[in-house]
N, C-alpha and C positions, 0 to 999 in steps of 0.2 A: 464496756459496753460492745466492743468486738466480741469478746468470749461469748456473752450472752447470746448474742446474735447467732454466732458460730454454732453454739449448742442447739438452740431452736432449730436452727436450717436443719445441722444433721439429725435431727429427730424427726422432723417433718419428711425428710426425703426417705426416712425408712418405713414411716407410716403410709406414706401413698404408695410404696411397692407391696404393701402385705397382701394385697389380690394375688400380684405374680408370686410371691415367695409360695402362699397357699396353694396355688396351680403346680409349682415346681416340684414340691414335695407330696403332691396329691394327698391333702388331707382333708377332713370337715371342719365345720366351723366350731364344734365341741372340742377336738383335740388341738385345734388352732388356738381356742380360748385359753385351754389350760398351759399353752407353749407361751403365749404370751404374758400369761402371771409371772413368768421369768423375771420380766423387767421391775414389776412392782416387789417381787421378792427380794431381788438383787439389792434394790435401793434400800430397802427396810433393813436388810443387813448391813450394807455399808455406810449407811448415815449415823448410826448412833458413833461410829469411831472415827466419821470425818472430822470433828473438833480437836481430837487426839492427835491425829497426823497433823493438823494443822498449827496445832502449839508445838509438835516435836519437830517439825520439817517446814514451818511456814505456810500459809495459804497460797503464795505464789508458787511454791514448789508442786502442791498439790493439784493447783488449775492445769499446770503445764502437764504432769504426768498423766493425770485422767484424761484429759485433753487428747492426748498422744496414745492412750491405751483404747479411747472411744474409737479413733480413726482406724485404728486395726481392728477391733472384734466387729467393728459394723460389717467388714467382707465376709464374716463367719455367714450371717444367714443367707447369703447369694450361693454358697458353695454345699450346704449342707443337704443331704438326701432323706430325712425322716424329720417326724415332728419332736422326738425325743431329743435329739441333737440340737435342733431348733430352741427347745426350751432352755438348754443348758447354755447356750451362744448367750440367750436373752438374759438368763441369769446374769452372765459376766458383765453383758451390757448397761444392765439396771445397776449394778455394782458400781461400775465406772461412771453413770449417769449422777448417781448419791452422791459420790464423791465431789465430782464436780460441780454439783447443785450448791452443796453446803459450802464450798472454797469460794466457788465465786461470790456467791452473797456475803461471805466474810470480808472478802475485798471491796464489795460494795458496800458495806457498813462501813470501811475505813474512809471512803471516799464522801460519802455522807456525813460523818463527822467531822471531816476536814474541810469541807466547804459551808459546814452549817446552814444546808439548805435541805427540805423534804426532798430528794431526788430517787428514791430509792425504787417509786414506781416506774421511772422512766428506764431503769436498769431490767425491770421485768416486762416491759413493752418492748425493748431490745429483743428479748427473745422470742415474744409473741410473733414481732415482726419478722424474726429471722424463720419461723415457723410458717409465716405467710409466703416469703420467699421462696423457703424449701418446698413448699406444697406445689408453687409455681414449677419449680425445677423439676421435682419428681413428677409433676403432671407431664410436663414436656417430654422426659424420659419415656414414661409409660405410654403416652401416645404414639411415640417413634417406635417402639416396640424394642428399646435400648434393655438388654439384660441387665439383670441389677448387679451382677458382679464389676463391670467396668461403671456403671453408675454409682455404686457406692466405693469403688478406688479413687473417682473423681470426687467426691465429697469428702472422704476420709482425708485425702490430701489437701484439701480447702481447709479442714477443720485442725489438721497438724500443722499446718503454716501459719493458721491465726494463733495458734497456743505458743508455738515457737515465737514469734512476732512480738506476741504480747507480752511474753514473759520478761521481756526488757523493760516494761514500761508497769508493770505490776507492783503494789507498794509492799513493804515490809510490814510484818503486822506489829511491831512494836511502836510504829509510829501511832496507832490508835489507841493507847493506856489502857490495854488490855482485852481489845476484842476476841484476839485469839485464846487467851485463857477462859473466856466466857463460851468458848464453842463457837462463835460467831453468831450467839443469839444474843438479842438484848432482853431486859425485862419487859413485862409488858407495860408498866407505865414510860420508859423511855421510847418504845415504839409509839405509843399513842402520842406522845410530845414531838416525835419526829415528823409524824402525819398530821399533824395539828387537830388530831381527834380526843374528845374527851373520853377520861379512863373510866370504864365502869366500875361500879363500888366493889363487886367481886373481886378486882383485882388487889387492893388492899388487902383484903382477908389472905389471899394467897402470899403474897411478900410478908404478912405479919406471922405465918405460921407454918416456918420451912419444915415443921415436923410432919405435917398434913401430908401424905404421899398422894392421896386420892382427893383431891379437892373436886366438890361437884363444879366449879367455875371452870376449871382445867379439863374435865372430862368432856364438858358442853362444848368447849371450843375444839377439842380434839375431836369430836363426834364432826362437828361442822367442817372441821380441816378433810376428815375422811370421805364424808359427802362429796367436799369440790374435789377432791382427787379421783372419786370415783367417776363423777361426770367428766372431769377433763381427761380421764383415762379410757374412758368409752367413746369420746369425740375422735382422740388420736387413734385407735386401735381399730375402730370399725366404721368410720365414716365412708372409707373407700369401698370397703366392702359392702356396706349396706347400699349405697348407690348403684354399685354395679350388679349386684346380685340379687337384691330386692327391686329396685327400680330401675334395671335394664339400661345403665348408662355405661358409655364405653370407658375402658381404664383411664384414658388420660382426663376427660372431663369430670371423671368421681373423683378426681383429687380436689376439686371444688369445694367440696364439703368442707376438707379440713382447711381449706384457704379460708373460706367463710367463715369458718369458727376463729381462725388465726386475727383476722381483720378486725372481729368484733370484740375479742381479747384485747388486742393493740390499744383499741378505742378505750374501751374499760379501763384497763391499767392507766393510762395516759390520762384520763378524768375521773379516776378514782380519787385523789386526793381533794379534788374539788368538791366531789360527791359526798365525801366523808365530813369535810367542813360544812359543808351545807345542810345536809340530810342527818349527818350522825351515824356512827360505825353500824349501831343496831338497824338504823332503819335501812341502809344500804344492804345489809346481809339478808333481811327480809325479802326485801323488792328485787334483788339479784338472784335469789334463790326461788322466787316466784316465776321471773321470767324465764328463766334457766329451764325449769319444769315445763312452762307452756311451749318453749322451743322445741324441747323433746317430745313433747305431746303432738305438735305440730309436722314434725319431719316422720313422726310413725303412723299417725292416724290417715293422713293425706295421701293417697297413693299417687304422685306427683314427684318428680326430681326436683321441680322449682320450691316445692312446698318442701322436701327434703334440706335442700342448700337453706332455704329461709329458717328453717325450724334450726340447724345447726349456726347459723348467724345469730 
């Protein structure tokens, strides 16, 4: 949970300083948006290889190595002079983020199976809570006018310390009877059983037909995941800039947008297990998507900083 928390805090400290980085390199929102794609692109490249690395070296080693790498790569955006270099650095940051994301979830699955309780949402809530704390420290640094380099150096040192400390407590993959061999991902039926959710009929079709490479059920779930990632990425990359440049909020308070988002996501993840047990996973997906869409609409349609923060919440 410390690793989840530190990863969320590291990411939040970065996103709350995006306005300062934008001003430092003197770029517009268009080129900045292209550079920010580097994080997603880097994750997309590294995630398919994460399971193989976990199998070969163990997920604990991958957690430690990627955590240390992120603590160093974070310094890059604070010293680059143009948007191209920023995009390349964010590509490396995204690659490290993707490796850490998969490896720390492999560790979480091991713990879930060992304790035999559906505590996976708590790990993800720790990431979101780290995002809340990181948004707070990032907002304070922005309000104080602290240059991103010393700010990121302090945050990176905290991340490196957490990775090294946690290394002694992480579990070997072989205790999980083959989690690493499955790249850290359970099949859909096992995941449903872990969180107490009913398994849709389509899952059985996926498991029964290993030769079907493009099952409609899998494609549909992938599309939902892509939409969720798009929304989460937009909140991370653009809330501080939106509040500062569109709603005329000063740099420090502009971090409130991502902080509000992190508060709500933490609460949602902590309550997600109960919501799925009560309403079912399909209804939770429908309601969650509708509420998210209304939140974005509120933020962009009502010309008020308060409405912006409320929408992100």
